N, C-alpha and C positions, 0 to 999 in steps of 0.2 A: 088789401093785397097780401097774398100769403107769401111764405119763403121762397117757394118755387117761382112764383111770378116775379118777384123782385130779382132773383138770380138770373132768372131767363132775360129780363128785359136789360139788366145791367150788361150781361153777356152779350146780347144783340147789339146794344149801342157801341160797346167797345170794339167789337169785331167789325162793325160797320166804319169806324173811324180808323182803324189801323190801315196804314198803307195808303191812305187817301189824303195827298197834301191838302192842308187847309180845312180838313174834315172837323166837325164839331161833334163831341160825343152827346147823342141824344138818347136817354134811357127808354124813351117810347118808340125809338125807330127799330125797324126790321124785326117785328115781333116773332118772326120764325128764322131767327139767326142761327149760324152754324153750331153754336153750343147751347140750342134750345133744350132744356132739360125736360119740358113737358112733351111727352109723345103725343105729336099733333094736338088734339083738344084735351088731353087728359092731364090734369094737374097732379104731378107727383114729384117729389124731390129725388134727384139722381146726382151722384157724385161728381159727374163730369162737369157740372156747371161751376163747381169750386175751381175748376181750372181757369176761370177767366182771369186774364192779365191785362193791365193797362200798358200798352206798348206805344212808344214814340215812333214817329215816321223815321225810318233809317237813312242816313246820309249815305253817299257813295262809298265812303270809307268803311261804314258799317256793313254795307253789302258785300264788299270785298272780304272783309273780316269773317263774315258769316260763310263766304264761300270757302274760305280756308277750313272753317270747323266742319261744314257740312259739304264734302264732295259729293258729286253726283253719284247715284246708285247707292247700294248698301254694302258695307264691308265691316270687318272687325276693327276694334280700336288698335292703333298701331303699337302701343305699349300697354296692354292689359295687364294690370298687377292687382286686379280685385280678387278678393278671396273666391273660391270656387263656390258656385251656387246657380240657382235658376231664378230668373225674374219673369214674373207674370205681368202683362201689360195689354191694354186695349188699343184699338185704333178706332176712333170715333167716327161714325158714319152720319153725316148731317142729314141724309135722306130718310133714315130710319130712326134717328135719334136714340140709337144704342151703339155699343161698341162691339167690334169683333175681336176675339181674345187669342193672345199667343203667349207662348213662353219662349225665352232665349237664355242661353248661358251667359255668365257674367262677362266672358271674354268675347261675346258678340256672335259665337257659333251656336250651332244646334237650334236655329228658329224653327219652332213648331207651331202650326196652325191647330189651335184647340177644336174649330169648327163649332164655336158656341157665340151666340149674339146675346149680350146682356148689358144692362146699364152699369152694373158693378161687379167686381170679382177680387177675392182676397184668399190667400193660402190659409188652409188649416194649419195649426201648429206642426203637425207631423209631416208636412210637406207632400203628402200623397194624395191629398184631395183639396179641392177648391170651392169656397162658397160664392154662388152666383145669384143675382136676381133672375127670377123666372119670368122674363118678359113676354116670352112666346105665349104664355097663358094669360097675359093681363089683358083684360076686356073691360068694357063699361059694366058688365054683370059678374066678372070674375076677378077678385081683388089680387093685387101684387103680393107674391110670395117669394121666399127664398128657395133655392134648389142646391145640391151638391153634385159635383161631377169629379171623376177621377183626374189625377194630374195630367193625363194625356187626353182629356176632353171626353172620355168615354163614361158610360154608366150614369146617365143623368137621372137624379132622383129628387123629385119635388118634396119640399117640406111644408105640407099643406095641412096639418093637423088642427090648426085654428080654424074654428068654424064660425067666423064673423065676416059676412059679406061687405060691411061697411068700413072695414079697417084693412088698409094696405101696409104691408111690411116690406121696406125697401132695402137700402144699403146698410152695411154693418160690419161686424167683426166677429171672431170666434174666441172663446175663452182659451187661456193657456192650457187648460187640462182637455180641451176639445169637446166639453160636455154642454156648453150653453153658446147661444149665438145672441148678440145684441144687435138691435136693428132700429132704424128711424121708422116711426109709425105715423100714418096721416088718414084722414078720412076722405071719402069721395067728395063729400060736400060739408061735412061737419068738422070745422077746425078744432073742437073740442077733443077729437080723437088724436090730434097731433102729439107727439112725445116719443120718448125712447122706451123700447120694450125689450125682453128677453125671451127666448123660447128654447126648448131643448134641441140640441143638435141632431138627435137622432131621427126626430119626426116632425120637429117644428111645433110641437104641443107645449102644453104647461106655460101659457102666456102670463107673463108678469109685467106690469107696468112701472116704469122707474121714474118718469118725469111727465109733466104737461106743459107743452109750449111748442113754439116753432123751433123745433130742435133738428140740428142736422146730423149726418151720419156719425155715429159713436164708434170708439176704439177702446178695447180694453187695456188696462195696466198690465205689466208683464207678470204679476202674481195673480191677477184676476179679481182683485179685491175692489177696484174702481174702474169708473168708464169717464172717458173725456169726450166732450161733444161741443158743437157750437149752437148758439141759441141767437136768434134775431127776434126783432120786435119792431112795431111800427115807428117810423121816424129816425131809425138808425141811418147814419150816413158813414161811408159811401153806400149806395144802394146795393142790397143784397149782402152786407157784411153784418157782423155780430160780435159775440164774446164768446170765448171759450169757458166752459163750465166743467167742473169734476163733480161727480156722484158716486156714491157707493154702489156697488154692483147688486147689492140686495135693496136699494132703494134709499130714501132719506132726502135730506134738503141739499140741492145742487149749490156748489160753491163757485162763484165766478173768479177766474184767474187771470184775465186780461181785460183791458178797458173795452167798452162798447165801441164798435166800429173797427176794432183792431185786428179781426180774424175773418178768414173766409172758411167754406166749409170743411175742408179736409184737414185731418190732423193725425198724429201717430206718436205713440209712446216708445221711447228708447228702451232697448232690452234690459238695462240695468235700472229702470224706473226713475232715473234723475232727470229726464228731460221730455219735453212734448215739442215736436216740430210742427209748424203750421204755416199756411200762407197768409201773410197780411196783404190786404188789397192795395194795389194788384201786383202780383208777380215778384213779391220778396218773401224769402223764407225767414221766419223767426223761431227762436227757441225760448222756452220758459220752463221754469220747474214747475212741478205739479201743485205746489202751493202758491203759485203766482209770482214768485221771486225771481230776480235776474232776468227779467224779459229783455231780449236784445235781438238784434238783427244778425243773422249769419253774414260774416264777411265774404260774401260771394260775388266774385267779379265775372259778370256775364258780358257776352258781346253787346254793343250798343243796340237798343231796341228790342232785346230779348227780356223774357221773364220766366220765373220758376214757379211751378204748381205742383200739387199732388205728390207730396214727398213722403217717403217711408224710409225705414232703417233696414240696414243689413242685420242678419241674425247675431253677429258679434258686436254690433253697436259702433263699429269703427267707420261706417260709411252711411251716407243718406243718398237714396236714389230719387230722382225727381224727373218731371217732365219740363224740358226747356221749350218755351213757346215763342214762336215767331209769328208774323202775319200769316205766313203760308204753310203753317204746319208745325209739328213739335217732335222731338226726339228725347229718348231716355238718356240721362246722364247721371253720373255718381260723383260725389264729393264727400270729403271728410267734414265732420262737424265744424271745424275751425276755418272751413273755407279753402283748405288746400287740396291738391290732388285731383281737381277737376278733370274728368275724362268722359268720353262718350261710351254708351253701351250700344245703342242703335244709332245709325247715320243715314237711314233712308230719307229722302226729301219727298214732301207732298202729303205725308200722312199726318193726321192729328193723334199723336200718341200720348195716352194718358195713364194714369193710376198705377205706377210700378209697385210691385210686392215682390219681396226677396225670400227664397226659401233655401234651407240647406239640403239640396238633392242633386 
């Protein structure tokens, strides 16, 4: 069973159990659950599955607390003191197995529909462009490739210079100088194609392979010299989890920096290069230095039954934005790395909001 299948089944089982009193998690249940990362029958890894969280059944008190945090409708935070900027995020659609993407100001205003559906999206360093997965062109005979759009969702440009019909290139990140893109790669049928690859940001050409393995979405270090990613392998528990690795951006031997089973797919490097934030299965945010030292849980106090996932950093490194997940939806929140200052960015109920990415614009 490959990485996508494990993540998919773990996601489906957890989502089935959440909110059902007495329910037991069954990793084989509900094979087309709401966080199914495979688009129908196609096996590919997508970042949204990293948002799986193990959630307890909420008590009446927790429901009341949650209602306080998430009033009906959508509004701006009451006391928004976040630095100015724009946050990119997706709303996951379980029917299509992709997200619809939006931007919103850090004070909760200026919500903009980008009009794009994609598994993954992340800002370019200049804040004027967005890297997306080009899911609209992905078929059984047309491999997955990245694409670039402008910050308002216009000017869609496929990056399809790699002429290899058996290799899919999925979620990833843009180098700090904007010249290279690092992506997860995987074959339609051949697991030997799985690994981390880089391509030119201008056209998607000049393919370079960095790793070989069941490797999840990668992120660049702030100076662009290294890449962090998650790797899994058969037998790792809990199902769908793995370990974080760091590898040089021009290749070499990857170095494991967390224990096996300690991480789920998404991760992000702090702007000063000192920390990597990631989700520990399920629903807890952890920090670790790039050399693997000082691994610790963020002291993040969430409402009972809530979990945190898909975290990333503010450009100044003073805040972490993440998706707070409950059984019936998720919203974007911000918090300081020491767990203080927790506050909402989006507060609409009912949507599965994922993968926030913060730009100075």
